[in-house]
VEXLO-657485 format. One line per 10 residues: their letters; for each residue x, y, z of C-alpha. Coordinates in steps of 0.02 Angstrom, whole numbers, plus 50000, padded with zeros to 5 digits. Layout:
BEGIN
a = X:Y:Z | ...
***
This chain:
BEGIN
mpatvrdnpa = 62840:54466:65707 | 63020:54529:65719 | 63105:54629:65584 | 63199:54554:65438 | 63357:54454:65469 | 63508:54542:65393 | 63687:54491:65363 | 63816:54602:65448 | 63977:54548:65360 | 64083:54673:65457
rhryeleteg = 64038:54580:65618 | 64028:54406:65538 | 63851:54377:65595 | 63668:54375:65548 | 63563:54493:65653 | 63381:54515:65696 | 63336:54673:65790 | 63171:54682:65884 | 63103:54766:66039 | 63265:54864:66057
hvafaeyrla = 63374:54708:66066 | 63481:54616:65939 | 63487:54427:65921 | 63630:54362:65816 | 63709:54207:65739 | 63898:54221:65718 | 63985:54134:65575 | 64150:54102:65488 | 64153:54114:65300 | 64260:54010:65181
pgvitfvhte = 64241:53987:64993 | 64068:53911:64968 | 64046:53867:65153 | 63977:53958:65303 | 64010:53890:65478 | 63887:53943:65613 | 63982:53953:65777 | 63869:54040:65903 | 63691:54105:65918 | 63634:54225:66051
vpkqlggkgv = 63459:54285:66090 | 63444:54414:66230 | 63346:54345:66378 | 63216:54483:66354 | 63171:54401:66187 | 63170:54222:66248 | 63017:54116:66210 | 62954:54232:66073 | 63017:54135:65922 | 63156:54260:65887
gsalargale = 63292:54127:65883 | 63194:54022:65759 | 63157:54173:65650 | 63343:54217:65653 | 63396:54041:65607 | 63266:54028:65467 | 63314:54197:65393 | 63500:54159:65400 | 63480:53988:65320 | 63366:54056:65184
dvrrrgfkvv = 63500:54185:65143 | 63635:54051:65142 | 63529:53951:65018 | 63507:54105:64906 | 63695:54130:64908 | 63728:53949:64860 | 63833:53907:65014 | 63845:53745:65110 | 63832:53748:65300 | 63943:53680:65437
vecpfikgfi = 63862:53688:65608 | 63961:53709:65769 | 63821:53804:65855 | 63701:53692:65953 | 63552:53807:65921 | 63571:53808:65731 | 63606:53620:65735 | 63444:53591:65832 | 63346:53705:65716 | 63404:53609:65561
akhaefsdll = 63363:53444:65648 | 63184:53505:65674 | 63167:53582:65501 | 63219:53453:65372 | 63193:53577:65230 | 63365:53648:65275 | 63459:53482:65290 | 63514:53491:65108 | 63624:53640:65155 | 63736:53535:65268
a = 63912:53511:65202
***
């Protein structure tokens, strides 16, 4: 399975590096709220569960930090729709 998802606050995104590529979920941060705006998984990593691992890791970190989530990104929106355990994070 891919490496650990990490927050890269300098680039305003969560990242997951695997197989020499970086998948990421960009966000905007406001007091108590994180807005996911775009997720990108390199085509070389497509179909390997990397996007789901990235989304899960990012949302677990958001929960640990006590933030609410606003979703503009279709991928993250779809992930939350399929994984009801994260729906409580929605602002």
